[in-house]
C-alpha positions in Angstrom: -5.0 -14.5 2.2 -4.4 -16.3 -1.1 -6.2 -15.1 -4.2 -5.7 -17.4 -7.2 -6.3 -16.4 -10.7 -6.2 -18.2 -14.1 -2.9 -17.6 -15.8 -3.1 -15.6 -19.0 -0.6 -15.1 -21.8 0.4 -11.8 -20.4 1.7 -11.8 -16.8 0.9 -8.1 -16.4 -2.7 -8.8 -17.2 -2.7 -11.7 -14.8 -1.3 -9.5 -12.0 -3.9 -6.8 -12.8 -6.7 -9.3 -12.6 -5.4 -10.6 -9.3 -5.0 -7.1 -7.8 -8.5 -6.1 -9.0 -10.1 -9.2 -7.5 -8.2 -8.7 -4.3 -9.1 -5.1 -3.8 -12.8 -5.8 -4.5 -13.0 -8.5 -1.9 -14.9 -7.5 1.2 -13.0 -6.3 4.3 -14.8 -8.5 6.8 -15.2 -5.9 9.5 -16.4 -7.3 12.8 -18.6 -4.8 14.7 -17.5 -6.5 18.0 -14.0 -5.0 17.5 -15.4 -1.5 17.9 -16.5 0.4 21.0 -19.4 2.1 19.3 -21.2 2.7 16.0 -19.4 5.9 15.2 -16.0 4.2 15.4 -17.2 1.4 13.3 -18.6 3.8 10.6 -15.4 5.9 10.7 -13.4 2.7 9.9 -15.9 1.8 7.1 -15.4 5.3 5.5 -11.6 4.9 5.6 -11.9 1.4 4.0 -14.2 2.8 1.3 -11.8 5.6 0.6 -9.0 3.1 0.2 -11.1 1.2 -2.3 -11.8 4.3 -4.3 -8.0 5.1 -4.3 -7.2 1.6 -5.3 -9.7 1.6 -8.2 -8.4 4.9 -9.4 -4.8 3.8 -9.3 -5.6 0.6 -11.0 -7.3 2.5 -13.8 -4.4 5.0 -14.0 -2.0 2.0 -14.2 -4.0 0.4 -17.0 -3.7 3.5 -19.1 0.0 3.4 -18.6 0.5 -0.4 -18.8 2.5 -0.1 -22.0 5.2 1.5 -19.9 5.0 -0.6 -16.7 6.6 -4.0 -17.1 6.0 -7.2 -15.2 9.4 -6.8 -13.7 8.5 -3.3 -12.4 5.5 -4.9 -10.7 7.6 -7.6 -9.2 10.0 -5.1 -7.8 7.1 -3.1 -6.4 5.7 -6.1 -4.5 9.1 -6.6 -2.9 9.6 -2.9 -1.8 6.1 -1.5 -1.2 4.1 -1.8 2.0 7.0 -3.7 3.6 6.6 -6.5 1.1 3.5 -7.8 2.8 1.6 -8.1 -0.5 3.5 -10.5 -2.7 3.2 -12.2 -6.1 4.4 -15.8 -6.6 3.9 -15.9 -10.3 0.4 -17.3 -10.1 -1.3 -15.7 -7.1 -1.2 -12.9 -4.5 -0.4 -13.5 -0.9 -1.0 -10.9 1.8 0.6 -11.0 5.3 -1.5 -8.9 7.8 0.3 -6.3 9.8 -2.2 -5.1 12.4 -5.7 -5.4 11.1 -6.5 -6.9 7.7 -9.7 -4.9 6.9 -8.0 -1.6 7.2 -4.8 -2.3 5.4 -5.1 -4.8 2.5 -6.4 -2.1 0.1 -3.7 0.3 1.2 -1.2 -2.4 0.2 -2.6 -2.5 -3.3 -2.3 1.3 -3.6 1.3 1.2 -2.3 2.3 -1.5 -4.8 0.7 0.3 -7.8 2.2 3.6 -6.9 5.6 2.0 -6.4 5.4 0.2 -9.8 4.7 3.5 -11.5 7.6 5.2 -9.9 9.9 2.3 -10.8 8.7 2.4 -14.5 9.2 6.1 -14.7 11.8 8.4 -13.1 10.7 8.3 -9.5 11.1 12.0 -8.7 9.5 13.1 -12.0 6.6 10.8 -11.4 6.1 11.9 -7.8 6.0 15.5 -9.0 3.5 14.5 -11.8 1.3 12.6 -9.3 1.3 15.4 -6.7 0.4 18.1 -9.3 -2.1 16.0 -11.4 -3.9 13.7 -9.0 -6.4 14.5 -6.3 -4.8 14.6 -2.8 -6.3 11.2 -2.0 -4.2 9.7 -4.7 -1.1 11.8 -4.6 -0.5 10.7 -1.0 0.6 7.3 -2.3 3.6 8.8 -4.1 
């Protein structure tokens, strides 16, 4: 899925805007892919959890954006989530692994977490994340 954004003076801001727009896009679940309503709702809950995680990580990243560089982000796209979420300098591109609705927000979480660990000392930041974030967020580090 391509998500285009208008280029701003600051590439980090452009990437953030693209990630925010991407994570807020609807998952497009198809009830026909599920055997019953309880399986469908369980999937919806997980997708919503991933949205909350992504929003929290984006917020955390914004507070630390003075440390995270555009190059840190570009490296994170290459190495996080098997490189399936990529940035070409103007837009995001996501290559689906198994099932798009359940993974695209996970990809955003993985990229943000990876960018933070690249910008800071990876082991120190993992320890910080595990001790300071709720478990739902620390799982990304």
